[in-house]
FIKOLZA-1660 file (N, C-alpha, C; in steps of 0.1 Angstrom, whole numbers, plus 5000, padded with zeros to 4 digits):
% residues 236
   i   px   py   pz ch aa at
   1 4281 8071 5542  A  M  N
   1 4272 8063 5551  A  M CA
   1 4266 8052 5542  A  M  C
   2 4266 8040 5547  A  G  N
   2 4261 8029 5540  A  G CA
   2 4246 8027 5541  A  G  C
   3 4241 8018 5532  A  I  N
   3 4227 8016 5532  A  I CA
   3 4222 8011 5545  A  I  C
   4 4229 8002 5551  A  R  N
   4 4224 7996 5564  A  R CA
   4 4223 8007 5575  A  R  C
   5 4233 8017 5575  A  Q  N
   5 4232 8028 5585  A  Q CA
   5 4220 8037 5582  A  Q  C
   6 4218 8039 5569  A  L  N
   6 4206 8048 5565  A  L CA
   6 4193 8041 5569  A  L  C
   7 4192 8028 5567  A  L  N
   7 4180 8021 5570  A  L CA
   7 4178 8020 5586  A  L  C
   8 4189 8019 5593  A  G  N
   8 4189 8019 5607  A  G CA
   8 4184 8033 5613  A  G  C
   9 4189 8044 5607  A  R  N
   9 4184 8057 5611  A  R CA
   9 4169 8059 5608  A  R  C
  10 4165 8054 5596  A  W  N
  10 4152 8056 5592  A  W CA
  10 4142 8048 5601  A  W  C
  11 4146 8036 5605  A  R  N
  11 4138 8028 5614  A  R CA
  11 4137 8035 5628  A  R  C
  12 4148 8040 5633  A  Q  N
  12 4148 8047 5645  A  Q CA
  12 4139 8059 5645  A  Q  C
  13 4140 8067 5634  A  S  N
  13 4131 8078 5632  A  S CA
  13 4117 8075 5632  A  S  C
  14 4113 8064 5625  A  R  N
  14 4099 8059 5625  A  R CA
  14 4095 8055 5639  A  R  C
  15 4104 8048 5646  A  A  N
  15 4100 8043 5660  A  A CA
  15 4098 8055 5669  A  A  C
  16 4106 8065 5668  A  R  N
  16 4105 8077 5677  A  R CA
  16 4091 8084 5673  A  R  C
  17 4088 8085 5660  A  A  N
  17 4076 8092 5656  A  A CA
  17 4064 8084 5661  A  A  C
  18 4065 8071 5660  A  A  N
  18 4053 8063 5665  A  A CA
  18 4052 8064 5680  A  A  C
  19 4063 8065 5688  A  A  N
  19 4062 8066 5702  A  A CA
  19 4056 8080 5706  A  A  C
  20 4060 8090 5698  A  E  N
  20 4055 8104 5701  A  E CA
  20 4040 8104 5698  A  E  C
  21 4035 8098 5687  A  R  N
  21 4021 8097 5684  A  R CA
  21 4013 8090 5695  A  R  C
  22 4019 8079 5700  A  E  N
  22 4012 8071 5710  A  E CA
  22 4011 8079 5723  A  E  C
  23 4022 8086 5727  A  F  N
  23 4022 8095 5739  A  F CA
  23 4011 8105 5737  A  F  C
  24 4011 8112 5726  A  T  N
  24 4001 8123 5724  A  T CA
  24 3987 8118 5724  A  T  C
  25 3984 8106 5718  A  E  N
  25 3971 8100 5718  A  E CA
  25 3967 8097 5732  A  E  C
  26 3976 8091 5740  A  R  N
  26 3972 8088 5754  A  R CA
  26 3970 8100 5762  A  R  C
  27 3978 8110 5760  A  A  N
  27 3977 8123 5768  A  A CA
  27 3963 8129 5764  A  A  C
  28 3960 8129 5751  A  F  N
  28 3947 8135 5747  A  F CA
  28 3935 8127 5753  A  F  C
  29 3936 8114 5754  A  A  N
  29 3925 8106 5760  A  A CA
  29 3923 8111 5775  A  A  C
  30 3934 8113 5782  A  S  N
  30 3933 8118 5795  A  S CA
  30 3927 8132 5796  A  S  C
  31 3931 8141 5786  A  F  N
  31 3926 8154 5785  A  F CA
  31 3911 8154 5782  A  F  C
  32 3906 8145 5774  A  L  N
  32 3892 8143 5771  A  L CA
  32 3884 8139 5784  A  L  C
  33 3890 8130 5791  A  K  N
  33 3884 8125 5804  A  K CA
  33 3883 8137 5814  A  K  C
  34 3893 8145 5814  A  E  N
  34 3893 8157 5823  A  E CA
  34 3883 8167 5818  A  E  C
  35 3880 8168 5805  A  T  N
  35 3871 8177 5799  A  T CA
  35 3857 8174 5801  A  T  C
  36 3853 8161 5802  A  K  N
  36 3840 8156 5802  A  K CA
  36 3831 8163 5812  A  K  C
  37 3835 8165 5825  A  P  N
  37 3826 8172 5835  A  P CA
  37 3824 8187 5832  A  P  C
  38 3832 8192 5823  A  L  N
  38 3832 8207 5820  A  L CA
  38 3824 8210 5808  A  L  C
  39 3819 8200 5801  A  V  N
  39 3812 8202 5788  A  V CA
  39 3798 8208 5791  A  V  C
  40 3794 8219 5784  A  P  N
  40 3780 8224 5785  A  P CA
  40 3770 8213 5781  A  P  C
  41 3759 8213 5787  A  R  N
  41 3749 8202 5784  A  R CA
  41 3745 8203 5769  A  R  C
  42 3746 8191 5763  A  A  N
  42 3742 8190 5749  A  A CA
  42 3737 8176 5746  A  A  C
  43 3725 8173 5751  A  P  N
  43 3720 8159 5750  A  P CA
  43 3719 8154 5736  A  P  C
  44 3716 8162 5726  A  Q  N
  44 3715 8157 5712  A  Q CA
  44 3728 8154 5705  A  Q  C
  45 3738 8162 5708  A  H  N
  45 3751 8160 5701  A  H CA
  45 3762 8160 5712  A  H  C
  46 3762 8150 5720  A  Y  N
  46 3771 8150 5731  A  Y CA
  46 3786 8149 5727  A  Y  C
  47 3789 8140 5717  A  F  N
  47 3803 8139 5713  A  F CA
  47 3808 8151 5706  A  F  C
  48 3799 8157 5698  A  A  N
  48 3803 8170 5691  A  A CA
  48 3806 8180 5702  A  A  C
  49 3798 8181 5712  A  A  N
  49 3800 8191 5723  A  A CA
  49 3813 8188 5730  A  A  C
  50 3816 8175 5733  A  L  N
  50 3828 8172 5740  A  L CA
  50 3840 8176 5732  A  L  C
  51 3841 8172 5719  A  Y  N
  51 3852 8176 5711  A  Y CA
  51 3854 8191 5709  A  Y  C
  52 3842 8198 5707  A  R  N
  52 3842 8212 5706  A  R CA
  52 3848 8219 5718  A  R  C
  53 3844 8214 5730  A  H  N
  53 3849 8221 5742  A  H CA
  53 3863 8217 5744  A  H  C
  54 3867 8205 5741  A  A  N
  54 3882 8201 5742  A  A CA
  54 3890 8210 5733  A  A  C
  55 3885 8213 5721  A  W  N
  55 3892 8221 5712  A  W CA
  55 3894 8235 5718  A  W  C
  56 3883 8241 5723  A  K  N
  56 3884 8254 5729  A  K CA
  56 3893 8254 5741  A  K  C
  57 3892 8244 5750  A  R  N
  57 3901 8244 5761  A  R CA
  57 3916 8243 5757  A  R  C
  58 3919 8235 5747  A  A  N
  58 3932 8233 5742  A  A CA
  58 3938 8246 5736  A  A  C
  59 3929 8254 5729  A  A  N
  59 3933 8266 5723  A  A CA
  59 3937 8276 5734  A  A  C
  60 3929 8277 5745  A  V  N
  60 3931 8286 5756  A  V CA
  60 3944 8282 5764  A  V  C
  61 3945 8269 5766  A  L  N
  61 3957 8264 5774  A  L CA
  61 3970 8266 5766  A  L  C
  62 3969 8265 5753  A  E  N
  62 3981 8268 5745  A  E CA
  62 3985 8283 5747  A  E  C
  63 3976 8292 5747  A  I  N
  63 3979 8306 5749  A  I CA
  63 3985 8308 5763  A  I  C
  64 3979 8302 5773  A  L  N
  64 3984 8304 5787  A  L CA
  64 3998 8298 5788  A  L  C
  65 4001 8287 5782  A  Y  N
  65 4014 8281 5784  A  Y CA
  65 4025 8289 5775  A  Y  C
  66 4020 8295 5764  A  Q  N
  66 4029 8304 5757  A  Q CA
  66 4033 8316 5765  A  Q  C
  67 4023 8321 5773  A  R  N
  67 4025 8332 5782  A  R CA
  67 4035 8328 5793  A  R  C
  68 4035 8315 5797  A  E  N
  68 4044 8311 5807  A  E CA
  68 4057 8306 5802  A  E  C
  69 4059 8308 5788  A  S  N
  69 4071 8304 5781  A  S CA
  69 4074 8289 5783  A  S  C
  70 4063 8281 5783  A  D  N
  70 4065 8266 5784  A  D CA
  70 4061 8261 5770  A  D  C
  71 4072 8261 5761  A  A  N
  71 4069 8257 5747  A  A CA
  71 4065 8243 5746  A  A  C
  72 4070 8234 5754  A  G  N
  72 4066 8220 5753  A  G CA
  72 4051 8218 5755  A  G  C
  73 4046 8223 5766  A  R  N
  73 4031 8222 5769  A  R CA
  73 4023 8229 5759  A  R  C
  74 4028 8241 5755  A  A  N
  74 4020 8249 5744  A  A CA
  74 4019 8240 5732  A  A  C
  75 4030 8234 5728  A  L  N
  75 4029 8225 5716  A  L CA
  75 4020 8213 5718  A  L  C
  76 4020 8207 5730  A  L  N
  76 4011 8196 5732  A  L CA
  76 3997 8200 5731  A  L  C
  77 3993 8212 5736  A  Y  N
  77 3979 8216 5735  A  Y CA
  77 3976 8220 5721  A  Y  C
  78 3985 8225 5713  A  R  N
  78 3983 8227 5699  A  R CA
  78 3979 8214 5692  A  R  C
  79 3987 8203 5695  A  Q  N
  79 3984 8190 5690  A  Q CA
  79 3970 8185 5694  A  Q  C
  80 3966 8188 5707  A  F  N
  80 3953 8185 5711  A  F CA
  80 3942 8192 5703  A  F  C
  81 3944 8204 5699  A  Q  N
  81 3934 8211 5691  A  Q CA
  81 3932 8204 5678  A  Q  C
  82 3943 8199 5672  A  K  N
  82 3942 8192 5659  A  K CA
  82 3935 8179 5661  A  K  C
  83 3938 8172 5672  A  L  N
  83 3931 8159 5674  A  L CA
  83 3916 8161 5677  A  L  C
  84 3913 8171 5685  A  A  N
  84 3899 8174 5688  A  A CA
  84 3891 8178 5675  A  A  C
  85 3898 8186 5666  A  A  N
  85 3891 8190 5654  A  A CA
  85 3889 8178 5645  A  A  C
  86 3899 8169 5644  A  A  N
  86 3897 8157 5636  A  A CA
  86 3886 8148 5640  A  A  C
  87 3883 8148 5653  A  R  N
  87 3872 8139 5659  A  R CA
  87 3859 8147 5658  A  R  C
  88 3860 8160 5658  A  Y  N
  88 3847 8168 5659  A  Y CA
  88 3840 8168 5645  A  Y  C
  89 3846 8170 5635  A  Y  N
  89 3839 8172 5622  A  Y CA
  89 3831 8160 5617  A  Y  C
  90 3836 8148 5619  A  P  N
  90 3827 8137 5615  A  P CA
  90 3814 8136 5623  A  P  C
  91 3813 8141 5635  A  V  N
  91 3801 8140 5643  A  V CA
  91 3794 8154 5645  A  V  C
  92 3800 8164 5639  A  A  N
  92 3794 8178 5640  A  A CA
  92 3780 8179 5635  A  A  C
  93 3771 8186 5642  A  P  N
  93 3758 8188 5636  A  P CA
  93 3758 8196 5623  A  P  C
  94 3749 8192 5614  A  A  N
  94 3749 8198 5601  A  A CA
  94 3738 8209 5601  A  A  C
  95 3741 8220 5594  A  G  N
  95 3732 8231 5592  A  G CA
  95 3730 8233 5577  A  G  C
  96 3723 8244 5573  A  P  N
  96 3720 8246 5559  A  P CA
  96 3733 8249 5551  A  P  C
  97 3744 8252 5558  A  Y  N
  97 3756 8255 5551  A  Y CA
  97 3767 8245 5554  A  Y  C
  98 3763 8233 5558  A  G  N
  98 3773 8223 5561  A  G CA
  98 3775 8221 5576  A  G  C
  99 3786 8214 5580  A  R  N
  99 3789 8211 5594  A  R CA
  99 3792 8224 5601  A  R  C
 100 3788 8224 5614  A  R  N
 100 3790 8236 5622  A  R CA
 100 3805 8238 5624  A  R  C
 101 3811 8249 5620  A  P  N
 101 3826 8250 5622  A  P CA
 101 3830 8252 5636  A  P  C
 102 3843 8250 5639  A  L  N
 102 3849 8252 5652  A  L CA
 102 3852 8267 5653  A  L  C
 103 3845 8274 5661  A  R  N
 103 3848 8288 5663  A  R CA
 103 3847 8292 5678  A  R  C
 104 3853 8303 5682  A  M  N
 104 3853 8307 5696  A  M CA
 104 3854 8322 5696  A  M  C
 105 3843 8329 5700  A  G  N
 105 3843 8343 5701  A  G CA
 105 3852 8348 5712  A  G  C
 106 3856 8361 5711  A  A  N
 106 3865 8367 5720  A  A CA
 106 3860 8367 5734  A  A  C
 107 3847 8370 5736  A  A  N
 107 3841 8371 5750  A  A CA
 107 3841 8357 5756  A  A  C
 108 3837 8347 5748  A  A  N
 108 3836 8333 5754  A  A CA
 108 3850 8328 5757  A  A  C
 109 3860 8332 5748  A  A  N
 109 3874 8328 5750  A  A CA
 109 3879 8334 5763  A  A  C
 110 3876 8346 5766  A  M  N
 110 3881 8353 5778  A  M CA
 110 3875 8346 5790  A  M  C
 111 3863 8343 5790  A  R  N
 111 3857 8336 5801  A  R CA
 111 3864 8322 5804  A  R  C
 112 3866 8315 5793  A  L  N
 112 3873 8302 5794  A  L CA
 112 3887 8304 5799  A  L  C
 113 3894 8315 5794  A  L  N
 113 3908 8317 5798  A  L CA
 113 3908 8320 5813  A  L  C
 114 3899 8328 5818  A  E  N
 114 3899 8330 5833  A  E CA
 114 3896 8317 5840  A  E  C
 115 3887 8309 5835  A  A  N
 115 3884 8297 5842  A  A CA
 115 3897 8287 5842  A  A  C
 116 3903 8286 5831  A  E  N
 116 3915 8278 5830  A  E CA
 116 3927 8284 5838  A  E  C
 117 3928 8297 5839  A  S  N
 117 3938 8303 5847  A  S CA
 117 3936 8300 5862  A  S  C
 118 3923 8300 5866  A  R  N
 118 3921 8296 5880  A  R CA
 118 3924 8282 5883  A  R  C
 119 3921 8273 5873  A  R  N
 119 3923 8259 5874  A  R CA
 119 3938 8256 5875  A  R  C
 120 3946 8264 5867  A  M  N
 120 3961 8262 5867  A  M CA
 120 3967 8267 5880  A  M  C
 121 3962 8278 5885  A  S  N
 121 3967 8285 5897  A  S CA
 121 3956 8291 5905  A  S  C
 122 3949 8284 5913  A  P  N
 122 3937 8289 5920  A  P CA
 122 3939 8302 5927  A  P  C
 123 3951 8305 5932  A  Q  N
 123 3952 8317 5940  A  Q CA
 123 3956 8329 5931  A  Q  C
 124 3962 8327 5919  A  K  N
 124 3966 8338 5911  A  K CA
 124 3960 8339 5897  A  K  C
 125 3953 8328 5893  A  G  N
 125 3948 8327 5879  A  G CA
 125 3941 8339 5874  A  G  C
 126 3930 8343 5882  A  T  N
 126 3922 8354 5877  A  T CA
 126 3929 8367 5877  A  T  C
 127 3938 8370 5887  A  R  N
 127 3946 8382 5887  A  R CA
 127 3955 8383 5875  A  R  C
 128 3962 8371 5872  A  R  N
 128 3971 8371 5861  A  R CA
 128 3963 8374 5848  A  R  C
 129 3951 8368 5846  A  A  N
 129 3944 8370 5833  A  A CA
 129 3939 8384 5832  A  A  C
 130 3937 8391 5843  A  R  N
 130 3931 8405 5842  A  R CA
 130 3941 8416 5843  A  R  C
 131 3954 8413 5847  A  Q  N
 131 3963 8423 5850  A  Q CA
 131 3966 8431 5837  A  Q  C
 132 3970 8444 5839  A  S  N
 132 3974 8452 5827  A  S CA
 132 3989 8451 5826  A  S  C
 133 3994 8451 5813  A  S  N
 133 4008 8450 5811  A  S CA
 133 4011 8455 5797  A  S  C
 134 4015 8468 5797  A  A  N
 134 4018 8474 5784  A  A CA
 134 4030 8468 5778  A  A  C
 135 4029 8463 5766  A  C  N
 135 4041 8456 5760  A  C CA
 135 4040 8456 5745  A  C  C
 136 4050 8451 5739  A  I  N
 136 4051 8449 5724  A  I CA
 136 4051 8434 5723  A  I  C
 137 4042 8428 5715  A  Y  N
 137 4042 8413 5713  A  Y CA
 137 4045 8410 5698  A  Y  C
 138 4049 8397 5696  A  R  N
 138 4051 8392 5683  A  R CA
 138 4044 8379 5681  A  R  C
 139 4037 8379 5669  A  G  N
 139 4030 8366 5666  A  G CA
 139 4036 8361 5653  A  G  C
 140 4038 8348 5653  A  T  N
 140 4045 8341 5641  A  T CA
 140 4036 8330 5637  A  T  C
 141 4031 8330 5624  A  C  N
 141 4022 8320 5619  A  C CA
 141 4031 8308 5615  A  C  C
 142 4024 8297 5611  A  E  N
 142 4031 8284 5608  A  E CA
 142 4040 8286 5596  A  E  C
 143 4037 8296 5587  A  A  N
 143 4046 8298 5575  A  A CA
 143 4058 8307 5579  A  A  C
 144 4059 8312 5591  A  G  N
 144 4070 8320 5595  A  G CA
 144 4068 8335 5594  A  G  C
 145 4057 8339 5589  A  R  N
 145 4054 8353 5588  A  R CA
 145 4051 8359 5602  A  R  C
 146 4055 8372 5604  A  V  N
 146 4055 8378 5617  A  V CA
 146 4045 8390 5617  A  V  C
 147 4039 8392 5629  A  Y  N
 147 4030 8404 5631  A  Y CA
 147 4035 8410 5644  A  Y  C
 148 4037 8423 5645  A  I  N
 148 4041 8430 5657  A  I CA
 148 4029 8439 5661  A  I  C
 149 4026 8438 5674  A  G  N
 149 4015 8446 5680  A  G CA
 149 4018 8452 5693  A  G  C
 150 4010 8460 5698  A  Q  N
 150 4011 8466 5711  A  Q CA
 150 3998 8464 5719  A  Q  C
 151 3999 8464 5732  A  T  N
 151 3987 8463 5740  A  T CA
 151 3990 8469 5754  A  T  C
 152 3979 8474 5761  A  Q  N
 152 3981 8479 5775  A  Q CA
 152 3973 8470 5784  A  Q  C
 153 3967 8459 5778  A  E  N
 153 3960 8449 5787  A  E CA
 153 3968 8437 5787  A  E  C
 154 3963 8427 5795  A  A  N
 154 3970 8414 5796  A  A CA
 154 3972 8409 5782  A  A  C
 155 3984 8406 5777  A  P  N
 155 3987 8403 5763  A  P CA
 155 3979 8391 5758  A  P  C
 156 3976 8381 5767  A  E  N
 156 3968 8370 5762  A  E CA
 156 3954 8374 5758  A  E  C
 157 3949 8385 5764  A  R  N
 157 3936 8390 5759  A  R CA
 157 3936 8395 5745  A  R  C
 158 3947 8402 5742  A  R  N
 158 3948 8407 5728  A  R CA
 158 3950 8396 5719  A  R  C
 159 3957 8386 5723  A  W  N
 159 3960 8374 5714  A  W CA
 159 3947 8367 5711  A  W  C
 160 3938 8365 5721  A  I  N
 160 3925 8359 5719  A  I CA
 160 3917 8367 5709  A  I  C
 161 3917 8380 5710  A  K  N
 161 3910 8388 5701  A  K CA
 161 3915 8386 5686  A  K  C
 162 3928 8385 5685  A  H  N
 162 3933 8383 5671  A  H CA
 162 3928 8370 5666  A  H  C
 163 3928 8360 5674  A  R  N
 163 3924 8346 5670  A  R CA
 163 3909 8346 5666  A  R  C
 164 3901 8352 5675  A  A  N
 164 3887 8352 5673  A  A CA
 164 3883 8360 5661  A  A  C
 165 3890 8371 5658  A  E  N
 165 3886 8380 5647  A  E CA
 165 3894 8377 5634  A  E  C
 166 3904 8368 5634  A  G  N
 166 3911 8365 5622  A  G CA
 166 3920 8376 5618  A  G  C
 167 3926 8383 5628  A  T  N
 167 3935 8394 5625  A  T CA
 167 3949 8391 5629  A  T  C
 168 3958 8401 5627  A  G  N
 168 3972 8399 5631  A  G CA
 168 3978 8387 5625  A  G  C
 169 3985 8378 5632  A  P  N
 169 3991 8366 5626  A  P CA
 169 3981 8356 5622  A  P  C
 170 3968 8358 5624  A  F  N
 170 3958 8348 5620  A  F CA
 170 3952 8352 5607  A  F  C
 171 3957 8362 5600  A  K  N
 171 3952 8366 5587  A  K CA
 171 3954 8355 5577  A  K  C
 172 3946 8356 5566  A  N  N
 172 3947 8346 5555  A  N CA
 172 3945 8332 5559  A  N  C
 173 3936 8330 5570  A  G  N
 173 3932 8317 5573  A  G CA
 173 3942 8309 5582  A  G  C
 174 3952 8315 5587  A  S  N
 174 3962 8308 5596  A  S CA
 174 3954 8303 5608  A  S  C
 175 3956 8291 5612  A  Q  N
 175 3949 8285 5624  A  Q CA
 175 3958 8285 5636  A  Q  C
 176 3971 8284 5635  A  Y  N
 176 3979 8282 5647  A  Y CA
 176 3991 8292 5645  A  Y  C
 177 3993 8300 5656  A  S  N
 177 4004 8309 5656  A  S CA
 177 4010 8310 5670  A  S  C
 178 4024 8311 5670  A  N  N
 178 4031 8312 5682  A  N CA
 178 4031 8327 5685  A  N  C
 179 4033 8331 5698  A  W  N
 179 4034 8345 5702  A  W CA
 179 4043 8346 5714  A  W  C
 180 4050 8357 5714  A  D  N
 180 4058 8360 5726  A  D CA
 180 4059 8375 5728  A  D  C
 181 4064 8379 5739  A  I  N
 181 4065 8394 5742  A  I CA
 181 4080 8397 5739  A  I  C
 182 4082 8407 5730  A  V  N
 182 4095 8411 5726  A  V CA
 182 4100 8422 5735  A  V  C
 183 4091 8430 5741  A  E  N
 183 4095 8440 5751  A  E CA
 183 4083 8443 5760  A  E  C
 184 4086 8440 5773  A  G  N
 184 4075 8442 5783  A  G CA
 184 4078 8454 5792  A  G  C
 185 4068 8458 5800  A  E  N
 185 4068 8469 5809  A  E CA
 185 4072 8482 5801  A  E  C
 186 4066 8484 5790  A  V  N
 186 4068 8496 5782  A  V CA
 186 4059 8508 5787  A  V  C
 187 4065 8519 5790  A  P  N
 187 4056 8531 5793  A  P CA
 187 4046 8533 5783  A  P  C
 188 4033 8535 5786  A  P  N
 188 4023 8536 5776  A  P CA
 188 4026 8547 5766  A  P  C
 189 4032 8558 5770  A  Q  N
 189 4035 8569 5760  A  Q CA
 189 4046 8565 5750  A  Q  C
 190 4053 8554 5752  A  K  N
 190 4063 8549 5743  A  K CA
 190 4059 8537 5734  A  K  C
 191 4046 8533 5736  A  L  N
 191 4042 8521 5728  A  L CA
 191 4043 8523 5713  A  L  C
 192 4038 8535 5708  A  N  N
 192 4039 8537 5694  A  N CA
 192 4053 8537 5688  A  N  C
 193 4062 8543 5696  A  E  N
 193 4076 8543 5691  A  E CA
 193 4082 8529 5691  A  E  C
 194 4079 8521 5702  A  R  N
 194 4085 8508 5703  A  R CA
 194 4079 8498 5692  A  R  C
 195 4066 8500 5690  A  E  N
 195 4059 8491 5680  A  E CA
 195 4065 8494 5666  A  E  C
 196 4067 8507 5662  A  S  N
 196 4072 8510 5649  A  S CA
 196 4087 8505 5648  A  S  C
 197 4094 8506 5659  A  Y  N
 197 4108 8501 5659  A  Y CA
 197 4109 8486 5655  A  Y  C
 198 4100 8478 5662  A  Y  N
 198 4101 8464 5660  A  Y CA
 198 4095 8460 5646  A  Y  C
 199 4085 8468 5641  A  I  N
 199 4080 8465 5628  A  I CA
 199 4092 8466 5618  A  I  C
 200 4100 8476 5620  A  G  N
 200 4112 8477 5611  A  G CA
 200 4123 8466 5614  A  G  C
 201 4125 8463 5626  A  L  N
 201 4135 8454 5630  A  L CA
 201 4132 8440 5625  A  L  C
 202 4119 8436 5625  A  F  N
 202 4115 8422 5621  A  F CA
 202 4110 8422 5607  A  F  C
 203 4110 8434 5600  A  D  N
 203 4107 8435 5586  A  D CA
 203 4092 8429 5583  A  D  C
 204 4083 8434 5592  A  T  N
 204 4070 8428 5591  A  T CA
 204 4060 8436 5582  A  T  C
 205 4065 8448 5577  A  L  N
 205 4057 8455 5567  A  L CA
 205 4059 8449 5553  A  L  C
 206 4071 8446 5549  A  E  N
 206 4073 8440 5536  A  E CA
 206 4071 8425 5536  A  E  C
 207 4075 8418 5547  A  N  N
 207 4075 8404 5547  A  N CA
 207 4068 8398 5559  A  N  C
 208 4058 8405 5564  A  G  N
 208 4050 8400 5575  A  G CA
 208 4036 8404 5574  A  G  C
 209 4029 8406 5585  A  Y  N
 209 4015 8408 5585  A  Y CA
 209 4011 8423 5589  A  Y  C
 210 4021 8431 5592  A  N  N
 210 4017 8445 5595  A  N CA
 210 4014 8453 5582  A  N  C
 211 4004 8461 5582  A  D  N
 211 4000 8468 5570  A  D CA
 211 4006 8482 5570  A  D  C
 212 4011 8487 5581  A  T  N
 212 4017 8501 5581  A  T CA
 212 4030 8500 5589  A  T  C
 213 4038 8511 5589  A  R  N
 213 4050 8513 5597  A  R CA
 213 4047 8516 5611  A  R  C
 214 4034 8517 5615  A  G  N
 214 4031 8522 5628  A  G CA
 214 4030 8537 5628  A  G  C
 215 4030 8543 5640  A  N  N
 215 4028 8557 5641  A  N CA
 215 4041 8565 5643  A  N  C
 216 4052 8559 5642  A  D  N
 216 4065 8566 5644  A  D CA
 216 4075 8562 5633  A  D  C
 217 4075 8569 5622  A  W  N
 217 4083 8565 5611  A  W CA
 217 4098 8566 5614  A  W  C
 218 4102 8575 5622  A  G  N
 218 4116 8576 5626  A  G CA
 218 4121 8563 5633  A  G  C
 219 4112 8558 5643  A  A  N
 219 4115 8546 5650  A  A CA
 219 4116 8534 5640  A  A  C
 220 4106 8534 5630  A  Y  N
 220 4106 8523 5620  A  Y CA
 220 4119 8523 5613  A  Y  C
 221 4124 8534 5609  A  E  N
 221 4137 8535 5601  A  E CA
 221 4149 8530 5610  A  E  C
 222 4149 8534 5623  A  R  N
 222 4159 8529 5632  A  R CA
 222 4159 8513 5633  A  R  C
 223 4147 8508 5633  A  G  N
 223 4146 8493 5633  A  G CA
 223 4151 8487 5620  A  G  C
 224 4148 8493 5609  A  C  N
 224 4153 8488 5596  A  C CA
 224 4169 8488 5596  A  C  C
 225 4175 8499 5601  A  V  N
 225 4189 8500 5601  A  V CA
 225 4195 8490 5610  A  V  C
 226 4189 8488 5622  A  A  N
 226 4194 8477 5631  A  A CA
 226 4193 8464 5625  A  A  C
 227 4183 8461 5617  A  R  N
 227 4181 8448 5611  A  R CA
 227 4192 8446 5600  A  R  C
 228 4194 8457 5592  A  E  N
 228 4204 8456 5581  A  E CA
 228 4218 8455 5587  A  E  C
 229 4221 8460 5598  A  N  N
 229 4234 8460 5605  A  N CA
 229 4236 8448 5614  A  N  C
 230 4225 8440 5615  A  S  N
 230 4225 8428 5625  A  S CA
 230 4229 8433 5639  A  S  C
 231 4223 8444 5643  A  A  N
 231 4227 8449 5656  A  A CA
 231 4217 8444 5667  A  A  C
 232 4222 8444 5679  A  E  N
 232 4213 8440 5690  A  E CA
 232 4201 8449 5691  A  E  C
 233 4189 8445 5693  A  P  N
 233 4178 8454 5695  A  P CA
 233 4180 8464 5706  A  P  C
 234 4176 8476 5703  A  E  N
 234 4177 8486 5713  A  E CA
 234 4165 8485 5722  A  E  C
 235 4166 8490 5734  A  R  N
 235 4155 8490 5744  A  R CA
 235 4151 8504 5747  A  R  C
 236 4139 8505 5752  A  A  N
 236 4133 8518 5756  A  A CA
 236 4141 8524 5767  A  A  C
% end
């Protein structure tokens, strides 16, 4: 490949990146406009409150769109979180320990999740956020390390708790993690077995965020064997 061709590809790549940035910035401006009426009253630090609430909304919407398997929108809202954070910190109120950090407790996040669920789907949003669904889920941090967990509640609730508490795939300061359900509709009495199996299958004890093999060592060993043999994952 000649120098002219390389330069041409480089210019095309830069043009695409610039167009993507422009699209994201314009979409974020619309998102901020949509967020303004929803911001809690904060007369002293209006812009800090606006960007903080935009960050919270974007975090919850990323979770909801990951739950809907809409990777494109989930990624867009992840980018919105970064844009909101970049605008927040220069105007954030200062305290004795510096600027007030961007945080969201689990209870507040669940209230916001239910509100955004209703906004996305007025007839079904609250029911979807509250429904029980025993499943095995997988979280993958930006570095590619994986965490396997189980839950009997709506999985996005468990995900919000991980994020708020800095556990699971959010260990070690990770800010953004993808998640998906690797096996749904699991009978509650089989959750321990399925969790241990996937810990072994995805090697999350040695090379991920799980601290133990789970509660079923036999299932963990089966998962390790399946991984080593590159076999299709077994189902319950």
